[in-house]
DSSP file (Angstrom, degrees, kcal/mol; ACC not computed):
  #  RESIDUE AA STRUCTURE BP1 BP2  ACC     N-H-->O    O-->H-N    N-H-->O    O-->H-N    TCO  KAPPA ALPHA  PHI   PSI    X-CA   Y-CA   Z-CA
    1    1 A X              0   0    0      0, 0.0     2,-0.4     0, 0.0     0, 0.0   0.000 360.0 360.0 360.0 123.2  -29.9  -25.8   92.0
    2    2 A X        -     0   0    0      2,-0.0     2,-0.1     1,-0.0     0, 0.0  -0.637 360.0-135.7 -78.8 129.7  -32.0  -22.8   91.0
    3    3 A X        -     0   0    0     -2,-0.4    -1,-0.0     2,-0.2     4,-0.0  -0.425   7.4-131.8 -81.3 162.4  -34.9  -22.2   93.3
    4    4 A X  S    S+     0   0    0     -2,-0.1     2,-0.3     2,-0.0    27,-0.1   0.176  84.7  54.0 -97.1  13.7  -38.4  -21.4   92.0
    5    5 A X  S    S-     0   0    0     25,-0.0     2,-0.6    28,-0.0    27,-0.3  -0.928  83.6-109.6-143.7 163.7  -38.9  -18.4   94.3
    6    6 A X  E     -a   32   0A   0     25,-2.6    27,-2.0    -2,-0.3     2,-0.5  -0.877  30.2-135.2 -97.8 125.9  -37.2  -15.2   95.3
    7    7 A X  E     -a   33   0A   0     -2,-0.6    49,-2.4    25,-0.2    50,-1.7  -0.716  27.8-177.2 -84.4 119.9  -35.7  -15.1   98.7
    8    8 A X  E     -ab  34  57A   0     25,-3.1    27,-2.3    -2,-0.5     2,-0.4  -0.918   6.7-171.3-121.3 144.3  -36.5  -11.9  100.5
    9    9 A X  E     -ab  35  58A   0     48,-1.8    50,-3.5    -2,-0.4     2,-0.4  -0.993   3.1-165.9-132.9 145.9  -35.3  -10.7  104.0
   10   10 A X  E     -ab  36  59A   0     25,-2.4    27,-2.7    -2,-0.4     2,-0.6  -0.989   6.3-167.0-129.8 122.1  -36.4   -7.8  106.1
   11   11 A X  E     +ab  37  60A   0     48,-2.6    50,-2.6    -2,-0.4     2,-0.3  -0.930  32.8 140.2-106.3 112.4  -34.6   -6.4  109.2
   12   12 A X        -     0   0    0     25,-2.5     6,-0.1    -2,-0.6    52,-0.1  -0.966  46.0-149.2-154.4 133.2  -36.9   -3.9  110.9
   13   13 A X  S    S+     0   0    0     -2,-0.3     2,-0.8    50,-0.3    25,-0.1   0.546  75.4  93.7 -82.4  -6.4  -37.5   -3.4  114.6
   14   14 A X     >  -     0   0    0      1,-0.2     4,-2.4     2,-0.0     5,-0.2  -0.775  60.9-159.5 -92.8 112.5  -41.2   -2.3  114.1
   15   15 A X  H  > S+     0   0    0     -2,-0.8     4,-2.2     1,-0.2     5,-0.2   0.893  92.4  51.7 -59.2 -43.0  -43.5   -5.3  114.5
   16   16 A X  H  > S+     0   0    0      1,-0.2     4,-2.7     2,-0.2     5,-0.2   0.909 109.5  50.3 -59.6 -43.7  -46.3   -3.5  112.5
   17   17 A X  H  > S+     0   0    0      2,-0.2     4,-2.3     1,-0.2    -2,-0.2   0.898 109.7  50.3 -65.3 -38.6  -43.9   -2.7  109.6
   18   18 A X  H  X S+     0   0    0     -4,-2.4     4,-2.4     2,-0.2    -2,-0.2   0.904 113.3  45.2 -61.0 -42.2  -42.8   -6.4  109.5
   19   19 A X  H  X S+     0   0    0     -4,-2.2     4,-2.6     2,-0.2     5,-0.2   0.900 112.8  50.8 -75.9 -39.1  -46.4   -7.6  109.3
   20   20 A X  H  X S+     0   0    0     -4,-2.7     4,-2.0    -5,-0.2    -2,-0.2   0.934 112.3  49.3 -58.4 -44.4  -47.3   -4.9  106.7
   21   21 A X  H  X S+     0   0    0     -4,-2.3     4,-1.6    -5,-0.2    -2,-0.2   0.936 113.9  42.2 -62.3 -49.3  -44.3   -6.0  104.7
   22   22 A X  H  X S+     0   0    0     -4,-2.4     4,-1.8     1,-0.2    -1,-0.2   0.869 112.8  54.5 -71.2 -32.9  -45.1   -9.8  104.8
   23   23 A X  H  X S+     0   0    0     -4,-2.6     4,-1.8     1,-0.2    -1,-0.2   0.912 106.5  51.7 -66.6 -37.2  -48.8   -9.2  104.2
   24   24 A X  H  X S+     0   0    0     -4,-2.0     4,-1.4    -5,-0.2    -1,-0.2   0.894 109.3  49.6 -67.9 -37.4  -47.9   -7.2  101.0
   25   25 A X  H  < S+     0   0    0     -4,-1.6     5,-0.4     1,-0.2    -1,-0.2   0.836 107.8  54.7 -71.1 -30.5  -45.7  -10.1   99.7
   26   26 A X  H  < S+     0   0    0     -4,-1.8    -1,-0.2     1,-0.2    -2,-0.2   0.884 109.3  48.8 -65.9 -34.2  -48.6  -12.6  100.4
   27   27 A X  H  < S+     0   0    0     -4,-1.8    -2,-0.2    -5,-0.1    -1,-0.2   0.796  97.0  88.0 -76.1 -28.0  -50.9  -10.3   98.2
   28   28 A X  S  < S-     0   0    0     -4,-1.4     2,-0.2    -5,-0.2    94,-0.0  -0.337  81.0-128.3 -74.3 155.4  -48.4  -10.1   95.4
   29   29 A X  S    S+     0   0    0      2,-0.1     2,-0.5    -2,-0.0    -1,-0.1  -0.196  73.4 112.7 -93.8  41.9  -48.4  -12.7   92.7
   30   30 A X  S    S-     0   0    0     -5,-0.4     2,-0.7    -2,-0.2    -2,-0.1  -0.965  72.2-122.8-119.9 125.8  -44.6  -13.3   93.1
   31   31 A X        +     0   0    0     -2,-0.5   -25,-2.6   -27,-0.1     2,-0.3  -0.545  54.4 153.8 -72.7 112.4  -43.3  -16.6   94.4
   32   32 A X  E     -a    6   0A   0     -2,-0.7     2,-0.5   -27,-0.3   -25,-0.2  -0.964  45.1-147.0-138.9 157.0  -41.3  -15.5   97.4
   33   33 A X  E     -a    7   0A   0    -27,-2.0   -25,-3.1    -2,-0.3     2,-0.5  -0.978  25.3-160.9-120.4 116.7  -40.0  -16.7  100.6
   34   34 A X  E     -a    8   0A   0     -2,-0.5     2,-0.4   -27,-0.2   -25,-0.2  -0.855   8.9-173.9-107.0 126.9  -39.9  -13.8  103.2
   35   35 A X  E     -a    9   0A   0    -27,-2.3   -25,-2.4    -2,-0.5     2,-0.3  -0.971  10.0-159.4-116.4 133.7  -37.8  -13.9  106.3
   36   36 A X  E     -a   10   0A   0     -2,-0.4     2,-0.4   -27,-0.2   -25,-0.2  -0.874   7.6-168.6-118.0 147.2  -38.1  -11.1  108.9
   37   37 A X  E     -a   11   0A   0    -27,-2.7   -25,-2.5    -2,-0.3     3,-0.0  -1.000  18.3-144.8-133.7 132.7  -35.6  -10.1  111.7
   38   38 A X  S    S+     0   0    0     -2,-0.4     2,-0.3   -27,-0.2   -27,-0.1   0.414  79.8   7.5 -88.5   7.4  -36.4   -7.6  114.4
   39   39 A X  S  > S-     0   0    0     25,-0.1     4,-1.9   -27,-0.1     5,-0.1  -0.956  78.3-100.2-170.1 167.6  -33.1   -6.1  114.6
   40   40 A X  H  > S+     0   0    0     27,-1.0     4,-2.3    25,-0.5     5,-0.2   0.759 115.6  58.1 -63.6 -29.9  -29.6   -6.0  112.9
   41   41 A X  H  > S+     0   0    0     24,-0.3     4,-2.6     2,-0.2     5,-0.2   0.962 108.4  45.3 -70.2 -49.7  -27.9   -8.4  115.4
   42   42 A X  H  > S+     0   0    0      1,-0.2     4,-2.1     2,-0.2    -2,-0.2   0.909 114.0  50.9 -58.0 -41.5  -30.5  -11.2  114.7
   43   43 A X  H  X S+     0   0    0     -4,-1.9     4,-2.9     2,-0.2    -2,-0.2   0.966 113.5  42.2 -58.0 -56.5  -30.1  -10.5  110.9
   44   44 A X  H  X S+     0   0    0     -4,-2.3     4,-2.6     1,-0.2    -2,-0.2   0.870 112.2  55.5 -65.1 -40.6  -26.2  -10.7  111.0
   45   45 A X  H  < S+     0   0    0     -4,-2.6     4,-0.4    -5,-0.2    -1,-0.2   0.909 113.5  42.2 -51.0 -47.2  -26.3  -13.8  113.3
   46   46 A X  H >< S+     0   0    0     -4,-2.1     3,-1.8    -5,-0.2    -2,-0.2   0.969 112.9  51.2 -69.7 -54.5  -28.5  -15.5  110.8
   47   47 A X  H 3< S+     0   0    0     -4,-2.9     5,-0.2     1,-0.3    -2,-0.2   0.859 114.5  44.8 -55.5 -40.1  -26.6  -14.3  107.7
   48   48 A X  T 3< S+     0   0    0     -4,-2.6    -1,-0.3    -5,-0.2    -2,-0.2   0.476  90.4 109.7 -83.8  -0.4  -23.3  -15.6  109.2
   49   49 A X  S X  S-     0   0    0     -3,-1.8     3,-1.4    -4,-0.4     2,-0.3  -0.357  82.6 -91.8 -74.9 155.6  -24.7  -18.9  110.4
   50   50 A X  T 3  S+     0   0    0      1,-0.2    -1,-0.1    -2,-0.1    -2,-0.1  -0.502 109.0   4.9 -65.2 123.6  -23.6  -22.2  108.7
   51   51 A X  T 3  S+     0   0    0     -2,-0.3    -1,-0.2     1,-0.2     2,-0.1   0.661  86.5 162.1  80.6  17.3  -25.9  -23.1  105.9
   52   52 A X    <   -     0   0    0     -3,-1.4     2,-0.8    -5,-0.2    -1,-0.2  -0.467  43.7-121.2 -70.3 145.7  -28.1  -19.9  106.0
   53   53 A X        -     0   0    0     -2,-0.1     2,-0.3     1,-0.0    -1,-0.1  -0.788  30.2-137.9 -80.2 110.7  -30.1  -19.3  102.9
   54   54 A X        -     0   0    0     -2,-0.8   -47,-0.2     1,-0.1     2,-0.0  -0.534  17.5-117.9 -76.4 138.9  -28.9  -16.0  101.7
   55   55 A X        -     0   0    0     -2,-0.3   -47,-0.2     1,-0.1     3,-0.2  -0.338   3.1-143.4 -70.9 152.7  -31.6  -13.6  100.4
   56   56 A X  S    S+     0   0    0    -49,-2.4    30,-2.4     1,-0.3     2,-0.4   0.867  95.2  22.8 -74.5 -40.0  -31.7  -12.4   96.9
   57   57 A X  E    S-bc   8  86A   0    -50,-1.7   -48,-1.8    28,-0.2     2,-0.5  -0.995  72.8-163.6-128.7 133.6  -33.0   -9.0   98.2
   58   58 A X  E     -bc   9  87A   0     28,-2.9    30,-3.6    -2,-0.4     2,-0.6  -0.982   5.9-155.1-121.7 125.7  -32.5   -7.7  101.7
   59   59 A X  E     -bc  10  88A   0    -50,-3.5   -48,-2.6    -2,-0.5     2,-0.6  -0.886  14.0-165.1 -98.5 124.4  -34.5   -4.9  103.0
   60   60 A X  E     -bc  11  89A   0     28,-2.8    30,-3.1    -2,-0.6     2,-0.3  -0.918  14.3-149.6-116.3 120.1  -32.9   -2.9  105.8
   61   61 A X        -     0   0    0    -50,-2.6     8,-0.2    -2,-0.6    30,-0.2  -0.648  14.0-147.3 -75.5 142.2  -34.4   -0.4  108.1
   62   62 A X  S    S+     0   0    0     -2,-0.3     7,-2.2    28,-0.2     2,-1.2   0.934  82.1  58.4 -73.4 -49.3  -31.9    2.2  109.2
   63   63 A X        +     0   0    0      5,-0.2     2,-0.3     6,-0.1   -50,-0.3  -0.705  68.6 137.8 -98.7  88.8  -33.0    3.0  112.8
   64   64 A X        -     0   0    0     -2,-1.2   -25,-0.1    -3,-0.2     2,-0.0  -0.942  51.3-113.3-125.6 151.5  -32.9   -0.3  114.7
   65   65 A X  S    S+     0   0    0     -2,-0.3     2,-3.0     1,-0.1   -25,-0.5  -0.327  94.5  17.1 -73.9 168.0  -31.6   -0.8  118.3
   66   66 A X  S    S+     0   0    0    -27,-0.1     2,-0.4   -26,-0.1    -1,-0.1  -0.312 137.5  17.1  71.2 -60.7  -28.5   -2.9  119.0
   67   67 A X  S    S-     0   0    0     -2,-3.0   -27,-1.0     4,-0.0   -26,-0.1  -0.934  81.0-138.4-144.3 121.8  -27.2   -2.7  115.4
   68   68 A X     >  -     0   0    0     -2,-0.4     4,-2.5   -28,-0.1    -5,-0.2  -0.191  26.8-110.0 -72.6 164.3  -28.4   -0.2  112.8
   69   69 A X  H  > S+     0   0    0     -7,-2.2     4,-2.8     1,-0.2    -7,-0.2   0.876 121.2  53.4 -59.1 -37.7  -29.2   -0.8  109.2
   70   70 A X  H  > S+     0   0    0     -8,-0.5     4,-2.4     2,-0.2    -1,-0.2   0.898 108.0  50.1 -66.1 -39.9  -26.1    1.2  108.3
   71   71 A X  H  > S+     0   0    0     -9,-0.2     4,-2.5     2,-0.2    -2,-0.2   0.923 112.6  46.2 -59.1 -49.8  -23.9   -1.0  110.5
   72   72 A X  H  X S+     0   0    0     -4,-2.5     4,-3.2     2,-0.2     5,-0.3   0.936 110.8  52.7 -62.4 -45.3  -25.3   -4.1  108.9
   73   73 A X  H  X S+     0   0    0     -4,-2.8     4,-2.5     1,-0.2    -2,-0.2   0.928 109.8  48.6 -54.4 -46.3  -24.8   -2.6  105.5
   74   74 A X  H  X S+     0   0    0     -4,-2.4     4,-1.2     1,-0.2    -1,-0.2   0.949 114.3  47.2 -60.5 -49.4  -21.1   -1.8  106.3
   75   75 A X  H  X S+     0   0    0     -4,-2.5     4,-0.5     1,-0.2     3,-0.3   0.894 112.1  49.1 -65.0 -40.1  -20.7   -5.4  107.6
   76   76 A X  H >< S+     0   0    0     -4,-3.2     3,-1.1     1,-0.2     6,-0.3   0.903 108.7  51.7 -60.9 -43.5  -22.4   -7.0  104.6
   77   77 A X  H 3< S+     0   0    0     -4,-2.5    -1,-0.2    -5,-0.3    -2,-0.2   0.693 104.3  58.9 -74.7 -17.0  -20.3   -5.1  102.1
   78   78 A X  H 3< S+     0   0    0     -4,-1.2     2,-0.7    -3,-0.3    -1,-0.3   0.659  96.0  73.5 -74.7 -18.6  -17.0   -6.2  103.8
   79   79 A X    X<  -     0   0    0     -3,-1.1     3,-2.3    -4,-0.5     4,-0.1  -0.862  65.6-158.0-111.9 110.2  -17.8   -9.9  103.4
   80   80 A X  G >  S+     0   0    0     -2,-0.7     3,-1.5     1,-0.3     4,-0.2   0.715  89.2  76.0 -59.7 -19.2  -17.5  -11.4   99.8
   81   81 A X  G 3  S+     0   0    0      1,-0.3    -1,-0.3     2,-0.1     3,-0.3   0.772 100.3  44.0 -59.2 -25.2  -20.0  -14.2  101.0
   82   82 A X  G X  S+     0   0    0     -3,-2.3     3,-2.2    -6,-0.3    -1,-0.3   0.285  76.6 114.5-103.0   9.3  -22.7  -11.6  100.6
   83   83 A X  T <  S+     0   0    0     -3,-1.5    -1,-0.2     1,-0.3    -2,-0.1   0.717  74.6  52.8 -61.4 -21.2  -21.7  -10.1   97.3
   84   84 A X  T 3  S+     0   0    0     -3,-0.3     2,-0.6    -4,-0.2    -1,-0.3   0.325  82.7 106.4 -95.8   9.1  -24.8  -11.3   95.4
   85   85 A X    <   -     0   0    0     -3,-2.2     2,-0.5    -9,-0.1   -28,-0.2  -0.770  63.8-142.7 -90.0 125.1  -27.3   -9.8   97.8
   86   86 A X  E     -c   57   0A   0    -30,-2.4   -28,-2.9    -2,-0.6     2,-0.6  -0.750  17.9-149.9 -80.7 132.3  -29.1   -6.8   96.6
   87   87 A X  E     -c   58   0A   0     -2,-0.5    21,-2.8    19,-0.2    22,-1.4  -0.920  13.7-172.1-114.4 121.4  -29.7   -4.4   99.5
   88   88 A X  E     -cd  59 109A   0    -30,-3.6   -28,-2.8    -2,-0.6     2,-0.5  -0.948  20.7-138.6-107.5 121.3  -32.7   -2.0   99.6
   89   89 A X  E     -cd  60 110A   0     20,-2.9    22,-3.3    -2,-0.5     2,-0.5  -0.702  21.3-169.5 -76.3 127.7  -32.6    0.5  102.4
   90   90 A X  E     + d   0 111A   0    -30,-3.1     2,-0.3    -2,-0.5   -28,-0.2  -0.889  25.0 140.4-125.6  94.5  -36.2    0.7  103.8
   91   91 A X  E     - d   0 112A   0     20,-2.4    22,-2.9    -2,-0.5   -30,-0.1  -0.911  60.5-131.1-142.0 160.8  -36.7    3.5  106.1
   92   92 A X  S    S+     0   0    0     -2,-0.3     2,-0.2    20,-0.2    -1,-0.1   0.703  86.5  95.1 -75.1 -24.5  -39.0    6.3  107.3
   93   93 A X        +     0   0    0      1,-0.1    -2,-0.2    -3,-0.0    20,-0.1  -0.445  44.1 174.3 -73.8 139.0  -36.1    8.6  107.0
   94   94 A X        +     0   0    0     -2,-0.2    -1,-0.1    18,-0.1     2,-0.1   0.042  31.0 144.9-125.3  25.1  -35.7   10.7  103.8
   95   95 A X     >  -     0   0    0      1,-0.1     4,-2.4     4,-0.0     5,-0.2  -0.390  55.4-133.0 -64.8 134.0  -32.8   12.7  105.0
   96   96 A X  H  > S+     0   0    0      1,-0.2     4,-3.0     2,-0.2     5,-0.2   0.867 107.2  56.2 -57.4 -33.5  -30.2   13.6  102.4
   97   97 A X  H  > S+     0   0    0      2,-0.2     4,-2.7     1,-0.2    -1,-0.2   0.913 108.3  46.0 -65.0 -41.8  -27.5   12.5  104.9
   98   98 A X  H  > S+     0   0    0      2,-0.2     4,-2.4    -3,-0.2     5,-0.3   0.926 114.8  47.6 -62.0 -46.3  -29.0    9.0  105.3
   99   99 A X  H  X S+     0   0    0     -4,-2.4     4,-2.1     2,-0.2    -2,-0.2   0.947 114.1  47.3 -59.6 -49.0  -29.5    8.7  101.5
  100  100 A X  H  X S+     0   0    0     -4,-3.0     4,-3.0    -5,-0.2     5,-0.3   0.960 112.9  48.5 -56.9 -53.7  -25.9    9.9  100.8
  101  101 A X  H  X S+     0   0    0     -4,-2.7     4,-2.2     1,-0.2    -2,-0.2   0.916 113.1  44.9 -59.0 -44.5  -24.3    7.5  103.5
  102  102 A X  H  <>S+     0   0    0     -4,-2.4     5,-2.5     2,-0.2     4,-0.4   0.871 112.7  53.0 -72.5 -33.7  -26.1    4.4  102.4
  103  103 A X  H ><5S+     0   0    0     -4,-2.1     3,-1.2    -5,-0.3    -2,-0.2   0.948 111.9  45.1 -56.6 -52.7  -25.3    5.2   98.7
  104  104 A X  H 3<5S+     0   0    0     -4,-3.0    -2,-0.2     1,-0.3    -1,-0.2   0.844 109.8  54.8 -65.7 -33.1  -21.6    5.6   99.5
  105  105 A X  T 3<5S-     0   0    0     -4,-2.2    -1,-0.3    -5,-0.3    -2,-0.2   0.504 124.0-101.3 -80.4  -1.2  -21.6    2.4  101.6
  106  106 A X  T < 5 +     0   0    0     -3,-1.2   -19,-0.2    -4,-0.4    -3,-0.2   0.687  60.9 158.6  97.9  18.2  -23.0    0.5   98.6
  107  107 A X      < -     0   0    0     -5,-2.5    -1,-0.2     1,-0.1   -19,-0.2  -0.336  37.7-138.1 -65.5 161.0  -26.7   -0.1   99.1
  108  108 A X  S    S+     0   0    0    -21,-2.8     2,-0.3     1,-0.3   -20,-0.2   0.695  75.4   0.5 -96.1 -24.4  -28.5   -0.8   95.8
  109  109 A X  E     -d   88   0A   0    -22,-1.4   -20,-2.9    -7,-0.1     2,-0.5  -0.978  59.1-137.7-165.5 151.4  -31.6    1.3   96.3
  110  110 A X  E     -de  89 145A   0     34,-3.0    36,-3.3    -2,-0.3     2,-0.5  -0.976  19.9-175.0-121.7 124.6  -33.2    3.6   98.9
  111  111 A X  E     -de  90 146A   0    -22,-3.3   -20,-2.4    -2,-0.5     2,-0.4  -0.969  20.4-145.8-125.5 122.2  -36.9    3.4   99.7
  112  112 A X  E     -d   91   0A   0     34,-0.5   -20,-0.2    -2,-0.5   -18,-0.1  -0.692  44.7-103.4 -78.6 128.9  -38.8    5.7  102.0
  113  113 A X        -     0   0    0    -22,-2.9     2,-0.1    -2,-0.4    -1,-0.1  -0.328  36.5-124.5 -61.5 131.3  -41.4    3.4  103.6
  114  114 A X        -     0   0    0      1,-0.1    -1,-0.1     2,-0.1    -3,-0.0  -0.441   7.5-141.8 -72.4 149.2  -44.8    4.0  101.9
  115  115 A X  S    S+     0   0    0     -2,-0.1     2,-0.4     5,-0.0    -1,-0.1   0.537  79.3  55.5 -94.6  -7.8  -47.7    4.9  104.3
  116  116 A X  S  > S-     0   0    0      1,-0.1     4,-2.1     0, 0.0     3,-0.2  -0.948  78.9-125.7-129.9 153.5  -50.4    2.9  102.5
  117  117 A X  H  > S+     0   0    0     -2,-0.4     4,-2.1     1,-0.2     5,-0.2   0.813 106.3  54.9 -64.4 -37.9  -50.7   -0.8  101.6
  118  118 A X  H  > S+     0   0    0      2,-0.2     4,-1.8     1,-0.2    -1,-0.2   0.914 112.2  44.5 -68.1 -43.1  -51.4   -0.3   97.8
  119  119 A X  H  > S+     0   0    0      1,-0.2     4,-3.1     2,-0.2     5,-0.2   0.941 110.9  56.1 -64.3 -45.7  -48.2    1.9   97.3
  120  120 A X  H  X S+     0   0    0     -4,-2.1     4,-2.5     1,-0.2    -2,-0.2   0.878 107.7  46.7 -56.1 -41.0  -46.2   -0.6   99.5
  121  121 A X  H  X S+     0   0    0     -4,-2.1     4,-2.4     2,-0.2    -1,-0.2   0.931 113.5  49.1 -68.3 -43.6  -47.2   -3.6   97.1
  122  122 A X  H  X S+     0   0    0     -4,-1.8     4,-2.8     2,-0.2    -2,-0.2   0.949 112.8  47.5 -57.9 -50.5  -46.3   -1.6   94.1
  123  123 A X  H  X S+     0   0    0     -4,-3.1     4,-2.5     1,-0.2    -2,-0.2   0.918 114.4  45.5 -58.3 -49.1  -43.0   -0.6   95.5
  124  124 A X  H  X S+     0   0    0     -4,-2.5     4,-2.1     2,-0.2    -1,-0.2   0.842 111.5  52.6 -62.8 -36.7  -42.1   -4.1   96.6
  125  125 A X  H  X S+     0   0    0     -4,-2.4     4,-1.3     2,-0.2    -2,-0.2   0.926 110.9  47.9 -63.8 -47.7  -43.2   -5.5   93.3
  126  126 A X  H  < S+     0   0    0     -4,-2.8     4,-0.3    -5,-0.2     3,-0.2   0.907 111.7  48.8 -59.2 -43.3  -40.9   -3.1   91.5
  127  127 A X  H >< S+     0   0    0     -4,-2.5     3,-1.1     1,-0.2    -2,-0.2   0.919 112.0  46.7 -67.8 -47.0  -37.9   -3.7   93.7
  128  128 A X  H 3< S+     0   0    0     -4,-2.1    -1,-0.2     1,-0.3    -2,-0.2   0.700 112.5  50.9 -75.0 -18.8  -38.0   -7.6   93.5
  129  129 A X  T 3< S+     0   0    0     -4,-1.3    -1,-0.3    -3,-0.2    -2,-0.2   0.378  82.4 115.1-100.6   7.9  -38.5   -7.5   89.7
  130  130 A X  S <  S-     0   0    0     -3,-1.1     2,-1.4    -4,-0.3     3,-0.1  -0.505  75.0-122.5 -68.4 141.0  -35.6   -5.2   89.0
  131  131 A X     >  -     0   0    0      1,-0.2     4,-3.1    -2,-0.2     3,-0.4  -0.720  31.7-165.9 -81.8  98.1  -32.8   -6.8   87.0
  132  132 A X  H  > S+     0   0    0     -2,-1.4     4,-2.8     1,-0.2     5,-0.3   0.796  78.8  57.5 -59.6 -32.0  -30.2   -6.1   89.7
  133  133 A X  H  > S+     0   0    0      2,-0.2     4,-2.0     1,-0.2    -1,-0.2   0.948 114.1  39.0 -63.3 -47.5  -27.2   -6.8   87.6
  134  134 A X  H  > S+     0   0    0     -3,-0.4     4,-1.3     2,-0.2    -2,-0.2   0.926 116.9  50.6 -71.1 -45.6  -28.3   -4.2   85.0
  135  135 A X  H  < S+     0   0    0     -4,-3.1     3,-0.4     1,-0.2    -2,-0.2   0.930 113.3  45.7 -61.6 -45.0  -29.5   -1.7   87.7
  136  136 A X  H >< S+     0   0    0     -4,-2.8     3,-1.7    -5,-0.2    -1,-0.2   0.906 107.6  56.5 -67.4 -39.9  -26.3   -1.9   89.7
  137  137 A X  H 3< S+     0   0    0     -4,-2.0    -1,-0.2    -5,-0.3    -2,-0.2   0.803 113.3  40.4 -61.8 -29.8  -24.1   -1.6   86.7
  138  138 A X  T 3< S+     0   0    0     -4,-1.3    -1,-0.3    -3,-0.4     2,-0.2  -0.100  88.5 154.2-108.0  31.6  -25.8    1.8   85.8
  139  139 A X    <   +     0   0    0     -3,-1.7     2,-0.3     3,-0.1    -3,-0.1  -0.425   5.4 146.0 -68.9 124.3  -25.9    2.9   89.4
  140  140 A X    >>  -     0   0    0     -2,-0.2     3,-0.8     1,-0.0     4,-0.5  -0.946  60.9 -98.6-146.6 174.2  -26.0    6.6   90.1
  141  141 A X  H 3> S+     0   0    0     -2,-0.3     4,-0.8     1,-0.2     3,-0.5   0.749 115.3  64.5 -67.9 -22.4  -27.6    8.7   92.6
  142  142 A X  H 34 S+     0   0    0      1,-0.2    -1,-0.2     2,-0.2     3,-0.2   0.850 111.6  35.0 -67.5 -38.1  -30.5    9.7   90.4
  143  143 A X  H <4 S+     0   0    0     -3,-0.8    -1,-0.2     1,-0.2    -2,-0.2   0.341 101.1  80.1 -98.2   4.5  -31.7    6.1   90.3
  144  144 A X  H  < S+     0   0    0     -4,-0.5   -34,-3.0    -3,-0.5     2,-0.6   0.864  82.1  65.0 -78.8 -38.3  -30.7    5.2   93.8
  145  145 A X  E  < S-e  110   0A   0     -4,-0.8     2,-0.6   -36,-0.2   -34,-0.2  -0.782  82.2-142.2 -88.7 117.5  -33.7    6.8   95.5
  146  146 A X  E     -e  111   0A   0    -36,-3.3   -34,-0.5    -2,-0.6     2,-0.4  -0.686  19.0-158.4 -86.7 124.5  -36.9    5.0   94.5
  147  147 A X              0   0    0     -2,-0.6   -36,-0.0     1,-0.1    -1,-0.0  -0.810 360.0 360.0-103.3 139.2  -39.7    7.6   94.1
  148  148 A X              0   0    0     -2,-0.4    -1,-0.1     0, 0.0   -26,-0.0   0.313 360.0 360.0-140.5 360.0  -43.3    6.8   94.2
């Protein structure tokens, strides 16, 4: 059965960033259901649980305690159960090494966290309305980093 909303998940250890993120989706005119997780362990426990609703788009912060976003990305990419999840790296880091590592590991897009609410809403709207099948098929490093 096709749902009438897009399922979004965010794993981020920063409570303010999680609130900023959910507030932005509440302001957007996109039917969405947003789930948040405060670290990678909670995220992976949920994704691996029986009957979990898998997100259409997963936003992963890189720098989290217990299990980093990169560790989650590697784990997700190893499991065919998660093959249809689009993964957006969502980090304060803009280091070439982080961008390169997450690209190689199979993330779909890399977003440096915006510092203002208006830009955040625009970025999130752009990401959830991407045709991921087309975007992923034409993936290259130039369109991997979302610039705003």
